[in-house]
N, C-alpha and C positions, 0 to 999 in steps of 0.2 A: 178601626184599623186597624190590619192583621199583618202582622212578620213572621218570614221565611226566616229558615239558618237552613246551611248550607256552610259544606264543610268539605272544603277540594283541597285534593290536592295533590297540591302542588302551586308555587309561586307563580305560578305561569297563569294554571287554573281562576287563580282564586283576583290575581288580580282579571280575566279574562270577562269574567263574573260582574267584576263589579263595572267595572268599565258602565258592561252593555246593561246591567240595572237602570245606570247609570241618562241612561241612553234615550229609554224606557221609562223613566221620569220617577223614579223609584228611588228612597236615600235607600245608598248603601254602607258600612258600616267594619271594616274590621274590625272583629272581637280582639284579643290575648286571649289566651290561655286560661289568664287569674281572670276575665271580665268575665271568661262564660263556666267556668264555677265559681264565680259567686251570681250569678245568672238562675243558676241550676240549684245553686245552696236557699235560695229567693221564692223559686217556685215552690222547692219543698216545703219553703219556712209556708208557702202557698197556701197547698193542698193540704199538709197540718191540719192546720188548722180551717180551712174551709172543711173536712173529713167529718165532727161532729164526734168525736172522737173526747174533742174536753171540755170541760165545761166553760159557758165564760166567766166564772173567775181566774178559771183555769189562764186563760187564752186574753189575759190581762195582769196576770202573772205575768207569763211570760214577753210577753210586748212591750211590756214597761221593765225586766230585766234585761228585756235583747238594748230599750233608748238608751238604761243607763252603762251601759263597755261603750 
């Protein structure tokens, strides 16, 4: 699966892109500013965990702390 994120300049442009995507059999979803921010944080966390800068123990501790919150 691949994804494309587009940031519309106006509501009408965004609506047009969503409509075109659906006509081309793509799944389209408008995201709120909060959802975009959360997605960025998730990507950053995954990249950090995959970077090799943390030991396995540090990764496990971090993930456990994330689950507990």
